[in-house]
N, C-alpha and C positions, 0 to 999 in steps of 0.2 A: 849164696853166702855160706851155707853148711851143706855138706854132702857125705852120706854114709854109703859105703859099698860093701855088701855082704859081710857085715860086722858080726863076729861071734865073740862072746866073752864067757869063759869057763873059770870056775873057782874050785879049789879043793878045801873043804872045811868040815870034817876031813874027807868026806866023800865028794866026788866030782859033782858040781852043780852047773848046769847050762843056764846062765842068766840071760844071754842073748843068742839067738839062733838065726844067723843069716839076714840081719836087718839092713834094708837099703831104703833110703829116701833122701830128698833134697829139700832145703828150705831156701826160698828166694829172698833177696833183700826186700825189706819192707813188709814181708808176709807175717801174718799172725797164725802161727803153726801150733796146733794143740796135740799133745800126746796123752792118751787116756787109757786107763786099764786098772784092774784091781791090784791089791797088794800081791807082790810076787810076779807081776807081769813083765818086769824089766825096766820100768820107768826110772827108778833111782839109778840103776846102772847106766842108762842112757845119759842122764844128767851128768854123772861123773865123767863119762867119756867125752861128752861135748865140752865140758869145762876144763879138760886136760888134767883131771885129778886121777884118772885111771887110764889104762891102755887096753885095747882090744886084744884078745888072743889071736885073732886073725881078722882080715878085712882092712879097709881103709877109711879114714875120716879126714875130710878136708875142711878148712875154714878160709873163705875168701880165696879159693884156688890153691891154698898151700896145705900140704898134708901135715897133720899134727899128731897122728897116731904113733909115729916112730921118733918124734923129737924128744930129746932129754928136757928135763924140767928147766934147765938154765936157758933154753932157747924158746920158752913159751911166754916170754914177757909181752909180746905183741898180742897174744890171746888174752892175757890177764887184763890188759887195757881195753880190749875191744869187746869182751864178753863178760858180763856180770850176772850173778845169781841172786835171786830173792828166795829165801828159804821159808819153809812151812812155819817154823816156830820163831817169831821175832825175838822173844825173850831169850831163847837159847843162842841166837846168832848175834845179839848185841851185847857188848861188854858192859856189865852193870856198874863197873867202876869208872866208866868214861862218860863225860857229858856229851850231849847230842852233837854239839859243834865239833868235838874231836872224833866222834864216830863217823860223821859224814866226811870229815876232812881226811880220815885215815888213808883211803885209797889214793889220795893225792900226794901223800908224803910230806905235806905241809899244811898249816892252818890257813884257810882261805875264807874269811868272814863273808865276803861278797858272794862267793859260790854257795856257802852254807845258807845264807839268807835267800838266795834265788831258789834253791832246791826246797827249802821249807815252804816257801810260797807256792811252788809248783805242786807239792803234795798236800797242800791245804792245812798246814800247821802255822801257828803264830810265830813271829820272830823271837819271842822270849823263850820258845822251846829250846833254843840253842844252848842255854845255860843249865838245863835240867838233865836228870838222869832217867834211864829207861823205865825204872820202876814207878816213876811218877806219871806214867801214861797208861791209857787203856790198851787192850790188845790191838784194836784197829789203828790207834795212833802209833803204836810201836811198829806195826807193819808199814805205815807211811814213812817212818824213819828209816826202816830197812830199804825201802824203795829209793828214798833220797840218797842213801849211802851208795846203792848200786849205780845210781845215775851220776854220781860225782865225777868219775873219770871220763865222762862222755863216751860211754860204750856204744857200739853199733848194734849189739845183740843183747837182749835181756832175757834170761831164763827165769821164769817164775815157777818154782817147784812147790806145788800144793799151797799157794800163798794165802788161801782163804779157808782152808779146811778146819782151822782151829777157831774160826770166828763165827758169831751168830749171824743169822740170815740177813738182818738189816745192815750190819757192818760189812758183810760179805758183798752185798750189792754195791756199796760205796767204793770198796777197794777194787772190784772188777771194773766199775766205771772209770775209776782213776787210772788204772793200768791201760785201759783203752785210750783214754785221753792223752796220757803221756806218750804212748806208742806213736800217736800221730804228731804230737807237739815236738817230740825230740827225734822224729823220723827213725824210729827203732825197728829192728826185726825182733819179734816176740816169739819165744818158744814157751808155751804155757802147758804145764804138766798137772794132771788132775786124775782122780778116780771117778769124777762126776762129769758125764757127757753133757748134762744140762748147763753146767758152769762153763765148760769149754765152748759150747754153742754161743754163749753170750759174748765171748771175747774174740774167738778165733774165726778165721775164714777157711782153714783147712785142718783136718784132724787125721791123726794116725792112731789106730786102735791096736793096743798091744795085749797079747795073751800068752802067758808062760814063755816069755822071751821071744815070741814071734810077732811080726807085724801081720795082722789078719785082715785089716781093711784100711784103706787110705783114700781120701777124697775131700771134696768140698763139704763143709760142715752140714749145710742144709740137705745136701744130697744124701750123706751118710745117715743123718738123723731121720729124714723122711722116708728113705728107702734103703735101709741097711741090708747088705748082702750076706754077711756072715752071722750065723746063729749066736755067737758070743756078743756081737754088737747089738743084736736085737734084745738079748738078755740085759745088757748094760742100760739100754734105753728104757726098758720096762722097769728096771730097778731104780733109775735116777729120779730124785725128787724134782718136781717142777718149781724152779726158783721163783718164777713170777707168781704162781699160785700160792706158794708158801709165804712170800712176802705180803701178798694181799690178805692172806688169812691173819697174819700177825698184826698188820695195820688195822684190820677190821675189828680185832679183838681189844683195841685200846679204849 
C-alpha cells in the first residue's frame, strides 16, 4: 500500500538540517505499522511526506503502486480521499466554530446526517453529539470526533500521529482499543506514530524505529520489543512506561 525507497529530506533553516536520511520501508494493505522515535527522529517529517503535504529531497514514495513524491498538489486528490490523518491535539485540529456534524461532514463536501450518525456510533459517542461544539467535550471525546472525521470519506489508510500523547492513561487505553477495533471493522491500513514503544506494541504488528532521521530497526513488534538489536531501541524500551502496569496502579488507587 505504501512504499518508501531511499527517501531523504533536507531543510535549510537557515543551516541545513537532515530530517530523513535514506529511509526505506513498505506497509502492506491491512497492516498495523508503527513508527516510533523521540522528538527530532524524523517522525513528523515522515507523516507530512506520506500525506502528500511535503516532498522528499530525493528518493521515491509510492501509494498503492503510484508514485506521489513528484506529483503536483492538484493531482493528489486520490491520496486525500484514500489517506486521512488523526493528529495529536484534537482541540487544535477541530474548528471550534463548527458543530460536530459539520466537522465530520466536511471531508465529504456535503452534509450527510446518516454518515455522521453511523460514525458517531462507531467511535462511541451519542447521537446528540452531532449538534454540539468541540469545547463541550473532554479531550478523549474530542479525539473520538477527530477519528470520526478522518473516517468520513472512507479512507483506506489511517495515519494516527501521536493520537494519545495528550490524554491521561485511562483515556489513552480507551482510544488505543478504539483504533484497533476500527482498523478491523473498516478494514483499514493503520500507520501509528508515537514516541512510546509500549503504546505502539499495544496497537501495531510491525514497528519501524527512527533515530536522527534514520531507520535503525524494523520488524515485528514482539520481536523488536523482546529482542531489540539496536542500542537506541533498547534505550527506548527501558525508558517506556508499562501501559498495563500504569493503568493497574491508577485503578488500584481509586
